[in-house]
N, C-alpha and C positions, 0 to 999 in steps of 0.2 A: 670249738670256743666252750670254754669253762662254767660253771654252774653259777658263776655271779655275772656272768655273761649274760647267760638267760637269764638271769634274776631279773634281770633291769631293765630288762625286753616288756616284763611281766606286768597286764593288765591287773590280775585280780590274785590275790593271793590263794599260794596250792598247801592244799592240808594232804598232810597223811594219810591214806587210805588204801588196805587194803584187801581187794575186792573182787572175785574171780571177770573176766571180759572175757570177752571172742567178738571177734570181726570177720568179717568178708570185705577182700579186698580183689575187685573187680580186674579180670583181663586187663593188661596195658597195652593200645596198642600200638604197633609202629616200635615197639623194642622186644616183643616176644615173651613177657612175661603173664602165665596164667596165673588165671582166679587163685586163688587163696585164701583158705578158709584158716585164723590162726587164734590161741588160748592163753591167754597165763592170769598174770595176779595185777592191777595195779597197783603205785607205790607211791603216788601221790595224782591228786588231782585238786582243778577248780573249775569255776564256773563256764571258764572255756579254753580248759586242754584236759591233759588225760596223760600220765606217763605209766607205760606196764610191758613188763618183764613177760617176755612167752620166750617160747624157743625157735624162730622161725625169723629172718629180716627182709624186713618192710621196705623200699626204696619209698625216698625223697619226696614226695607230692602226688604217692600212694593213696587214694581216696577212701575209706573208709564207713560202712557198715559196719556200729559196733554198739553191741550186749552189754548193758553194764549188770550186774549180778547184787543189790543194794541187801544189804543187813532186811532179814522179817519181812523179805516182799520176794514171793513168789517166781513171779515174771520178772523176765528182767527190762532194764529202763533202754531205749531204745534213743541213738541217736548220730549223727555224722560225723566226720574228720576227713583230714586230710595227713598224712603222717611230714611232720618239719624236723626229724631227725631221727635215725635209727642205730645204735654202736654196741658192737660186739660186746659183753663184758668178760668170756676168759676164751679161756682155746683146750679145753677138755672138749667128749665128744660129746654131750647131754650141754653146750654151746647155750645159753640163753643171749634175748639180743634185746636192751630197754631202747624202747620205742618211746617218742612224745609226740602226741598229733592236737594239733588244735582241733575244738571243736564246731563245726558250725550250725549245726538243729541240734536240739533236742525235740522227738516226739513233743506235739503239741499237750498230750493226754500225760506223758513224765516230766512237762518243764517244773511244774509248781515243787512235786515231790522230788526231783532233781536239785532244786536251786535249797531245797528244804535242808538237805542229808546237806550239802557245802555249809550249806550255814550255819548250821547246828558244828560240825566239824571245826569251820573258823569257831568260835565260840567257846568251842574245845581248849583248841590249841591257844588261842589268847587265855583265855582262865589260868590253863596249867600254869604255863610260861610266866603268868603274873603271880603264878606265887610260888617263882623259883622250882620249878620243876613238876 
């Protein structure tokens, strides 16, 4: 499915954001998928989704415990989600995978900070685009 098709399904605006992200994916029963720790960097995010590049493939439907490292904060924001797609980005030995995940919950103590960060990025994007660049 192309990017436009995904865009049509989005409920919230995505904003470009490059931050460190770490995910814990539990072992999946029935298909022998082991528990995994994946780290990488975000490509973009919204109030209910995140897209990141990492060095490991995650199966669609895999539940995730996500730690997002927002600038100017020592502790990560904690959230939970589920992989909705994962695509290989190249054929080299250090291949990366682009993973999109739907966010279900943001830790209650981090909710305001996360929403504020995304909102501020949206305002920045809209202000920048309305000025022509």
